[in-house]
TORGUFI-151777 format. One record per residue: residue number from 1; residue in three letters; chain; x, y, z of N, C-alpha, C in turn. Coordinates in steps of 0.05 Angstrom, whole numbers, plus 5000, padded with zeros to 4 digits. Example, Ala and Ser with C-alpha at 12.3 -4.5 7.8 and 13.67 -1.06 7.14 Angstrom:
% residues 2
nr|rest|kette|npx|npy|npz|capx|capy|capz|cpx|cpy|cpz
1|ALA|A|5264|4886|5156|5246|4910|5156|5264|4934|5156
2|SER|A|5257|4955|5142|5273|4979|5143|5258|5001|5157
END
This chain:
% residues 278
nr|rest|kette|npx|npy|npz|capx|capy|capz|cpx|cpy|cpz
1|MET|A|5333|4151|4709|5335|4178|4721|5320|4198|4709
2|SER|A|5317|4202|4682|5304|4222|4668|5275|4215|4675
3|ALA|A|5265|4189|4675|5238|4184|4681|5230|4194|4708
4|HIS|A|5245|4187|4726|5244|4197|4758|5244|4226|4759
5|TYR|A|5259|4240|4740|5260|4268|4743|5234|4281|4727
6|ARG|A|5223|4266|4708|5202|4279|4693|5178|4271|4715
7|ALA|A|5174|4249|4729|5154|4247|4750|5156|4267|4773
8|SER|A|5177|4271|4781|5182|4295|4803|5170|4320|4790
9|GLN|A|5178|4326|4766|5168|4354|4753|5138|4356|4753
10|ASP|A|5127|4331|4747|5099|4332|4737|5086|4333|4770
11|SER|A|5095|4324|4787|5085|4324|4816|5088|4354|4827
12|ALA|A|5113|4366|4819|5112|4394|4831|5095|4412|4812
13|GLY|A|5087|4404|4788|5070|4423|4775|5040|4418|4784
14|VAL|A|5034|4391|4790|5010|4389|4801|5004|4406|4830
15|VAL|A|5024|4401|4846|5023|4415|4872|5021|4448|4869
16|ASN|A|5036|4459|4849|5036|4485|4843|5008|4496|4833
17|VAL|A|4990|4479|4816|4966|4482|4809|4948|4481|4830
18|LEU|A|4950|4466|4845|4931|4458|4870|4936|4487|4890
19|ILE|A|4959|4494|4891|4964|4516|4911|4949|4544|4899
20|LYS|A|4953|4546|4875|4942|4567|4860|4913|4569|4863
21|VAL|A|4899|4542|4859|4870|4541|4859|4860|4545|4886
22|LEU|A|4877|4536|4908|4868|4542|4934|4871|4570|4944
23|LEU|A|4894|4585|4936|4893|4609|4941|4871|4628|4924
24|SER|A|4866|4621|4899|4848|4637|4883|4820|4632|4900
25|LEU|A|4813|4607|4911|4788|4605|4925|4790|4620|4948
26|MET|A|4813|4617|4964|4811|4636|4991|4805|4667|4989
27|TYR|A|4817|4674|4966|4814|4706|4961|4793|4710|4944
28|GLY|A|4785|4696|4923|4766|4701|4905|4739|4698|4916
29|VAL|A|4735|4680|4930|4704|4675|4939|4698|4699|4957
30|PRO|A|4711|4706|4978|4700|4735|4994|4700|4753|4974
31|LEU|A|4715|4762|4957|4710|4786|4939|4688|4779|4921
32|LEU|A|4682|4757|4912|4657|4755|4895|4632|4755|4913
33|TRP|A|4633|4744|4939|4610|4744|4956|4607|4779|4964
34|ILE|A|4628|4795|4963|4623|4821|4972|4609|4836|4948
35|VAL|A|4618|4830|4921|4605|4839|4900|4574|4835|4899
36|LEU|A|4571|4806|4905|4541|4797|4898|4527|4809|4920
37|THR|A|4533|4809|4945|4523|4824|4964|4513|4853|4962
38|SER|A|4528|4867|4946|4526|4897|4938|4501|4901|4920
39|PHE|A|4495|4881|4904|4472|4880|4887|4446|4868|4898
40|LYS|A|4446|4864|4924|4422|4853|4936|4408|4873|4953
41|ARG|A|4381|4868|4957|4367|4881|4975|4373|4877|5005
42|SER|A|4370|4895|5020|4374|4887|5047|4362|4862|5058
43|GLY|A|4334|4856|5049|4321|4833|5060|4335|4809|5045
44|ASP|A|4349|4810|5026|4360|4785|5011|4389|4779|5020
45|VAL|A|4401|4798|5040|4433|4792|5046|4433|4764|5065
46|PHE|A|4414|4757|5085|4415|4735|5102|4393|4717|5092
47|SER|A|4381|4715|5068|4365|4700|5061|4382|4675|5048
48|THR|A|4375|4651|5056|4388|4624|5043|4380|4622|5016
49|GLN|A|4359|4632|5010|4346|4621|4983|4356|4644|4963
50|ALA|A|4371|4664|4971|4376|4682|4956|4411|4687|4957
51|SER|A|4422|4664|4964|4451|4666|4964|4466|4669|4940
52|LEU|A|4458|4656|4920|4470|4660|4894|4449|4671|4872
53|PHE|A|4421|4663|4876|4405|4669|4856|4384|4691|4868
54|PHE|A|4384|4714|4860|4371|4733|4869|4366|4758|4845
55|HIS|A|4346|4774|4851|4340|4797|4831|4358|4819|4837
56|PRO|A|4380|4822|4821|4397|4847|4828|4387|4874|4825
57|THR|A|4398|4891|4840|4387|4919|4842|4410|4936|4847
58|LEU|A|4409|4962|4835|4430|4984|4842|4423|5000|4861
59|GLU|A|4406|4997|4877|4392|5015|4899|4416|5023|4917
60|SER|A|4432|5002|4925|4457|5007|4941|4474|5026|4930
61|TYR|A|4479|5026|4904|4501|5039|4889|4488|5070|4885
62|THR|A|4464|5074|4882|4455|5100|4880|4455|5113|4909
63|LYS|A|4449|5100|4927|4450|5113|4953|4476|5120|4961
64|ALA|A|4497|5103|4951|4524|5109|4959|4536|5131|4942
65|PHE|A|4530|5140|4925|4540|5168|4912|4528|5190|4926
66|THR|A|4543|5200|4946|4532|5219|4963|4561|5244|4966
67|PRO|A|4552|5268|4969|4579|5288|4970|4596|5276|4988
68|ALA|A|4589|5260|5012|4609|5247|5032|4635|5231|5015
69|LEU|A|4625|5219|4994|4637|5197|4983|4658|5213|4970
70|PHE|A|4649|5232|4953|4669|5245|4939|4689|5262|4958
71|ILE|A|4681|5275|4979|4698|5288|4998|4720|5265|5006
72|ALA|A|4707|5242|5019|4725|5222|5027|4748|5212|5008
73|LEU|A|4740|5208|4979|4757|5197|4958|4776|5224|4951
74|LYS|A|4770|5247|4953|4789|5265|4950|4811|5267|4975
75|GLN|A|4797|5261|5000|4820|5260|5020|4840|5237|5018
76|SER|A|4829|5212|5014|4846|5192|5007|4866|5196|4988
77|ALA|A|4861|5203|4965|4874|5212|4942|4900|5227|4952
78|PHE|A|4890|5252|4965|4912|5273|4973|4930|5258|4993
79|ILE|A|4920|5242|5011|4936|5229|5032|4957|5209|5020
80|ALA|A|4945|5191|5001|4960|5176|4990|4984|5188|4971
81|VAL|A|4977|5208|4955|4997|5219|4939|5016|5236|4951
82|GLY|A|5007|5248|4972|5024|5265|4991|5042|5248|5005
83|THR|A|5033|5228|5019|5051|5209|5035|5068|5195|5012
84|THR|A|5062|5185|4992|5082|5172|4973|5104|5194|4967
85|ALA|A|5096|5217|4959|5117|5236|4950|5136|5242|4970
86|LEU|A|5127|5249|4996|5142|5252|5022|5162|5231|5028
87|VAL|A|5152|5206|5030|5167|5181|5034|5185|5178|5016
88|LEU|A|5185|5180|4991|5202|5174|4967|5227|5196|4972
89|ALA|A|5217|5223|4977|5239|5243|4978|5261|5237|4999
90|ILE|A|5250|5224|5021|5270|5219|5043|5279|5191|5042
91|ALA|A|5265|5173|5030|5271|5145|5030|5295|5140|5010
92|ILE|A|5293|5154|4983|5311|5153|4966|5343|5158|4967
93|PRO|A|5348|5182|4980|5375|5189|4990|5382|5174|5011
94|ALA|A|5364|5165|5029|5373|5150|5050|5380|5120|5041
95|ALA|A|5367|5105|5026|5375|5083|5015|5398|5084|4999
96|TYR|A|5398|5102|4985|5426|5107|4967|5452|5108|4985
97|GLY|A|5449|5122|5007|5469|5126|5025|5476|5102|5042
98|LEU|A|5456|5087|5046|5462|5062|5060|5475|5038|5042
99|ALA|A|5466|5038|5018|5475|5025|4995|5504|5028|4987
100|ARG|A|5513|5054|4989|5542|5057|4979|5561|5064|5002
101|THR|A|5553|5059|5024|5574|5061|5050|5572|5036|5067
102|SER|A|5596|5032|5077|5601|5009|5094|5611|5019|5120
103|GLY|A|5611|4999|5139|5622|5002|5167|5603|5002|5186
104|TRP|A|5609|5008|5210|5592|5002|5233|5569|5024|5235
105|LEU|A|5568|5050|5221|5552|5068|5224|5526|5061|5206
106|PRO|A|5530|5055|5178|5506|5042|5164|5494|5018|5173
107|SER|A|5512|4998|5190|5497|4977|5202|5479|4987|5223
108|LEU|A|5491|5003|5242|5474|5017|5261|5448|5031|5251
109|GLY|A|5450|5044|5228|5427|5054|5213|5403|5036|5205
110|LEU|A|5415|5013|5192|5399|4989|5185|5384|4979|5211
111|GLY|A|5399|4976|5231|5387|4962|5254|5367|4981|5267
112|LEU|A|5370|5011|5264|5351|5027|5274|5325|5025|5256
113|LEU|A|5331|5022|5232|5303|5025|5213|5289|4998|5218
114|ILE|A|5304|4973|5227|5288|4951|5234|5272|4953|5258
115|VAL|A|5283|4967|5277|5273|4973|5303|5246|4990|5299
116|LEU|A|5250|5011|5283|5232|5030|5277|5210|5016|5264
117|GLN|A|5215|4997|5249|5195|4987|5230|5178|4966|5249
118|MET|A|5184|4955|5272|5175|4938|5288|5157|4948|5306
119|LEU|A|5157|4981|5313|5142|4993|5328|5113|4991|5318
120|PRO|A|5094|4984|5334|5064|4986|5329|5052|5014|5320
121|GLN|A|5034|5016|5302|5026|5041|5298|5009|5053|5321
122|THR|A|4998|5038|5336|4983|5050|5361|5000|5068|5377
123|ALA|A|5027|5055|5380|5043|5069|5398|5052|5097|5390
124|ASN|A|5046|5103|5372|5053|5131|5358|5033|5154|5360
125|VAL|A|5006|5140|5362|4985|5161|5362|4985|5184|5382
126|ILE|A|4990|5177|5405|4990|5193|5428|5013|5215|5427
127|PRO|A|5037|5207|5425|5057|5227|5420|5052|5242|5396
128|MET|A|5046|5234|5371|5041|5250|5350|5020|5269|5354
129|PHE|A|4997|5259|5368|4976|5276|5377|4982|5303|5390
130|GLN|A|5000|5298|5407|5013|5321|5427|5030|5337|5406
131|VAL|A|5044|5329|5386|5062|5342|5376|5046|5356|5355
132|PHE|A|5030|5346|5340|5012|5361|5318|4995|5382|5333
133|GLY|A|4984|5374|5356|4970|5395|5372|4991|5422|5378
134|SER|A|5010|5419|5384|5030|5443|5389|5036|5454|5362
135|TRP|A|5035|5443|5342|5044|5450|5317|5019|5468|5303
136|HIS|A|4993|5460|5315|4969|5470|5304|4962|5458|5277
137|ILE|A|4963|5434|5274|4960|5420|5246|4938|5398|5252
138|LEU|A|4928|5393|5276|4907|5377|5278|4880|5383|5260
139|ASP|A|4872|5362|5256|4847|5365|5234|4851|5374|5210
140|SER|A|4877|5369|5201|4886|5378|5174|4897|5354|5158
141|THR|A|4897|5354|5134|4904|5329|5119|4939|5326|5122
142|TRP|A|4950|5347|5129|4980|5343|5135|4986|5330|5156
143|SER|A|4969|5333|5180|4980|5314|5200|4978|5286|5192
144|VAL|A|4960|5274|5181|4958|5250|5170|4982|5237|5150
145|ILE|A|4987|5258|5135|5008|5256|5115|5035|5251|5129
146|LEU|A|5043|5271|5145|5065|5271|5161|5070|5242|5180
147|ALA|A|5044|5235|5191|5041|5211|5206|5051|5189|5193
148|ASP|A|5035|5185|5169|5042|5162|5148|5068|5161|5142
149|ALA|A|5081|5184|5134|5107|5183|5125|5124|5174|5144
150|ALA|A|5123|5185|5170|5141|5174|5189|5138|5144|5192
151|LEU|A|5116|5134|5191|5112|5103|5198|5121|5087|5171
152|LEU|A|5118|5099|5148|5125|5080|5124|5155|5087|5118
153|THR|A|5169|5110|5123|5195|5116|5111|5216|5091|5117
154|PRO|A|5217|5080|5139|5237|5062|5149|5227|5037|5128
155|PHE|A|5205|5028|5123|5197|5009|5106|5205|5013|5077
156|ALA|A|5201|5036|5066|5209|5043|5042|5239|5045|5039
157|THR|A|5253|5055|5058|5285|5053|5059|5295|5026|5058
158|LEU|A|5283|5006|5073|5295|4980|5073|5289|4967|5045
159|LEU|A|5263|4973|5032|5263|4962|5004|5277|4972|4986
160|LEU|A|5282|4996|4985|5297|5013|4964|5331|5002|4963
161|ARG|A|5340|4997|4985|5366|4994|4989|5376|4972|4973
162|PRO|A|5365|4950|4970|5376|4931|4950|5379|4936|4919
163|PHE|A|5356|4953|4915|5358|4965|4884|5380|4982|4881
164|PHE|A|5387|4996|4898|5415|5017|4896|5439|4997|4896
165|ARG|A|5438|4978|4912|5461|4958|4913|5465|4946|4889
166|ALA|A|5441|4942|4874|5444|4926|4848|5457|4943|4828
167|VAL|A|5457|4968|4830|5468|4982|4807|5503|4984|4806
168|PRO|A|5511|4977|4786|5540|4970|4786|5557|4996|4796
169|VAL|A|5577|4996|4817|5593|5016|4827|5608|5026|4800
170|SER|A|5616|5002|4783|5637|5013|4764|5625|5035|4745
171|LEU|A|5599|5036|4738|5590|5054|4722|5585|5085|4742
172|GLU|A|5587|5087|4766|5592|5111|4781|5620|5119|4779
173|GLU|A|5638|5098|4783|5664|5106|4778|5674|5115|4757
174|ALA|A|5660|5105|4733|5670|5117|4709|5656|5145|4702
175|ALA|A|5633|5153|4713|5621|5176|4710|5636|5197|4727
176|LEU|A|5648|5190|4754|5663|5207|4769|5690|5209|4754
177|ILE|A|5707|5191|4739|5728|5197|4723|5722|5216|4699
178|ASP|A|5697|5215|4688|5693|5233|4668|5684|5263|4678
179|GLY|A|5688|5264|4706|5687|5295|4711|5659|5298|4727
180|ALA|A|5640|5278|4731|5614|5281|4740|5615|5284|4769
181|GLY|A|5601|5298|4780|5599|5299|4812|5586|5277|4823
182|THR|A|5582|5279|4847|5566|5261|4866|5536|5262|4857
183|MET|A|5525|5287|4862|5497|5287|4851|5492|5284|4823
184|ARG|A|5510|5292|4805|5506|5284|4778|5508|5253|4772
185|THR|A|5522|5238|4786|5523|5208|4784|5496|5198|4796
186|PHE|A|5487|5214|4816|5465|5201|4828|5436|5198|4810
187|TRP|A|5438|5225|4802|5413|5233|4784|5413|5221|4755
188|SER|A|5436|5216|4747|5439|5206|4717|5442|5176|4716
189|ILE|A|5453|5167|4735|5462|5135|4734|5445|5120|4755
190|ALA|A|5449|5124|4781|5437|5106|4802|5404|5108|4798
191|LEU|A|5389|5134|4798|5363|5134|4796|5352|5122|4772
192|PRO|A|5362|5129|4748|5351|5113|4723|5353|5083|4726
193|LEU|A|5375|5072|4733|5378|5045|4735|5360|5025|4754
194|ALA|A|5354|5047|4775|5338|5037|4802|5307|5045|4799
195|ARG|A|5296|5053|4773|5275|5062|4770|5252|5041|4773
196|ASN|A|5258|5018|4765|5240|4996|4773|5233|4994|4796
197|GLY|A|5256|4998|4818|5248|4993|4846|5233|5014|4858
198|LEU|A|5241|5039|4847|5226|5066|4858|5195|5064|4850
199|ALA|A|5190|5054|4825|5161|5045|4818|5148|5030|4835
200|THR|A|5164|5008|4842|5154|4984|4861|5144|4996|4889
201|VAL|A|5168|5009|4899|5166|5021|4927|5148|5046|4930
202|GLY|A|5141|5060|4904|5125|5083|4906|5098|5070|4906
203|THR|A|5088|5049|4887|5066|5037|4888|5056|5024|4915
204|LEU|A|5075|5010|4925|5069|4997|4957|5062|5018|4974
205|ILE|A|5073|5039|4975|5070|5062|4996|5042|5077|4988
206|PHE|A|5037|5077|4963|5012|5087|4956|4986|5068|4965
207|LEU|A|4993|5045|4960|4972|5027|4968|4966|5027|4997
208|LEU|A|4989|5027|5014|4985|5027|5040|4973|5053|5051
209|ALA|A|4983|5077|5041|4972|5103|5054|4941|5105|5042
210|TRP|A|4933|5089|5022|4906|5094|5010|4887|5083|5028
211|GLY|A|4894|5062|5047|4876|5050|5066|4881|5060|5096
212|GLU|A|4894|5084|5102|4899|5096|5123|4870|5097|5140
213|PHE|A|4873|5089|5162|4848|5093|5180|4856|5105|5209
214|LEU|A|4875|5090|5225|4879|5098|5250|4886|5127|5252
215|TYR|A|4910|5139|5237|4916|5163|5243|4891|5179|5233
216|ALA|A|4877|5178|5214|4857|5191|5202|4835|5198|5226
217|VAL|A|4826|5171|5238|4805|5179|5259|4811|5190|5281
218|ASN|A|4841|5194|5287|4849|5206|5313|4857|5234|5307
219|PHE|A|4870|5240|5285|4883|5270|5276|4862|5286|5264
220|PHE|A|4840|5271|5252|4816|5293|5241|4795|5294|5262
221|LEU|A|4792|5319|5273|4771|5321|5295|4743|5325|5285
222|THR|A|4740|5326|5264|4709|5326|5246|4708|5307|5228
223|PRO|A|4684|5293|5229|4682|5265|5210|4679|5276|5181
224|ASN|A|4675|5302|5178|4672|5313|5148|4701|5309|5133
225|HIS|A|4722|5305|5149|4746|5306|5135|4760|5274|5135
226|TYR|A|4743|5257|5145|4750|5228|5138|4756|5220|5113
227|PRO|A|4772|5203|5108|4781|5188|5082|4763|5162|5079
228|LEU|A|4765|5152|5059|4747|5129|5054|4748|5107|5074
229|SER|A|4768|5094|5084|4772|5076|5103|4754|5086|5130
230|ALA|A|4755|5107|5133|4739|5116|5159|4712|5123|5151
231|LEU|A|4704|5128|5130|4676|5132|5117|4666|5101|5120
232|LEU|A|4677|5083|5114|4668|5052|5111|4663|5046|5143
233|ALA|A|4679|5050|5158|4675|5048|5183|4653|5057|5200
234|MET|A|4646|5081|5189|4619|5097|5199|4595|5085|5192
235|GLN|A|4594|5066|5175|4570|5057|5163|4565|5030|5185
236|VAL|A|4584|5027|5204|4574|5008|5226|4566|5026|5251
237|SER|A|4541|5021|5261|4529|5033|5282|4518|5017|5302
238|ALA|A|4507|5029|5326|4492|5012|5344|4466|5003|5331
239|PHE|A|4452|5018|5317|4430|5016|5304|4422|4992|5282
240|GLY|A|4450|4978|5277|4449|4958|5258|4469|4963|5232
241|ILE|A|4471|4951|5214|4489|4950|5190|4468|4944|5163
242|ASN|A|4471|4964|5148|4464|4959|5122|4484|4948|5104
243|TRP|A|4483|4917|5103|4504|4905|5093|4505|4907|5063
244|ALA|A|4483|4909|5050|4482|4917|5021|4498|4943|5012
245|GLY|A|4488|4961|5031|4497|4990|5027|4532|4991|5032
246|LEU|A|4537|4974|5053|4567|4973|5062|4585|4963|5038
247|MET|A|4574|4940|5032|4589|4923|5006|4590|4944|4984
248|ALA|A|4566|4958|4978|4567|4974|4952|4587|4993|4957
249|LEU|A|4588|5008|4981|4612|5028|4984|4641|5014|4984
250|ALA|A|4641|4993|4992|4666|4979|4995|4676|4973|4961
251|VAL|A|4658|4965|4945|4664|4959|4921|4674|4987|4906
252|LEU|A|4661|5011|4908|4666|5033|4898|4693|5044|4909
253|THR|A|4697|5045|4931|4723|5052|4943|4750|5036|4935
254|SER|A|4741|5010|4925|4762|4996|4920|4769|4996|4888
255|ILE|A|4752|5007|4873|4759|5012|4847|4785|5027|4841
256|PRO|A|4789|5049|4852|4813|5067|4845|4839|5048|4854
257|ILE|A|4839|5035|4872|4864|5023|4883|4869|5000|4866
258|LEU|A|4844|4986|4858|4849|4960|4840|4861|4973|4810
259|ILE|A|4851|4997|4801|4861|5006|4776|4891|5009|4779
260|VAL|A|4903|5020|4800|4932|5029|4806|4942|5002|4808
261|PHE|A|4932|4981|4822|4944|4953|4825|4951|4941|4798
262|LEU|A|4931|4940|4783|4927|4925|4755|4949|4944|4736
263|ALA|A|4953|4971|4738|4971|4987|4720|4997|4979|4726
264|THR|A|5004|4970|4757|5034|4969|4765|5035|4941|4769
265|TYR|A|5019|4920|4764|5024|4893|4773|5052|4882|4762
266|ARG|A|5061|4888|4737|5085|4879|4728|5111|4885|4742
267|LEU|A|5106|4914|4752|5127|4929|4766|5132|4919|4794
268|LEU|A|5107|4906|4806|5105|4900|4832|5114|4869|4832
269|ARG|A|5112|4854|4812|5118|4825|4811|5150|4827|4803
270|ASP|A|5162|4841|4786|5187|4839|4779|5206|4853|4800
271|GLY|A|5192|4877|4807|5209|4892|4828|5214|4878|4853
272|LEU|A|5194|4867|4866|5194|4848|4891|5216|4822|4889
273|THR|A|5213|4812|4865|5230|4790|4862|5261|4802|4862
274|VAL|A|5264|4821|4845|5296|4832|4847|5301|4843|4876
275|GLY|A|5286|4854|4888|5292|4865|4918|5294|4837|4937
276|ALA|A|5282|4818|4930|5289|4794|4951|5311|4779|4945
277|VAL|A|5323|4781|4924|5348|4764|4917|5372|4781|4918
278|LYS|A|5369|4806|4915|5398|4820|4919|5409|4831|4943
END
């Protein structure tokens, strides 16, 4: 029995290693190809002889550093930070309320959040364009932040709710007995104990808002206000594509988000695991 168990464990270990290798190749090879292409000359991109062995150059990177790049970087950062702050400000109390109440009303609220999460992003563009036009905030960063917040708040609320449910109710009851009010209990007990989930959800919202494209190209009326994702799309034109320059710009725009991901990887890994089983 023990020999059979060890054999099954060894087989499971081999399968896990093969899956990790396969996933690494699926995601790693395209990323490696993007980086290699960014160091090529335009004539070497489609050359079979220069697929892996070529004379690297920084020409595409030097051309990518333009004022438009820094404007787009500032726009993406402002959109990501503003969306994250607004979404958390709404989703945290909503998730806490859904976690601490029971009955048909919270169930209805959860159902509505799921339905809102299922709506495609394209279905909101025209109604929001009309609303923002009446508010006179088109061609401003706030229009994109509000649109992203409306899109991502149901997602954040659904993710945060399990973290607040994992906070023991007995701790809050003890605080209430000691004379603490509901708000004091929320700020002093629930929020600190759910901080791992807050960091996880905040990071996810930041990553999603950083790649904003659809709302940006519709609500910004002038290309000078476009974020990084729209700036990348502008490199594709009817006159052709400078693949080396496009890949260099893609690498540069990915560096900030890669730094954020590496800095919060442990929180994402642990937080998503907790949220999945609670």
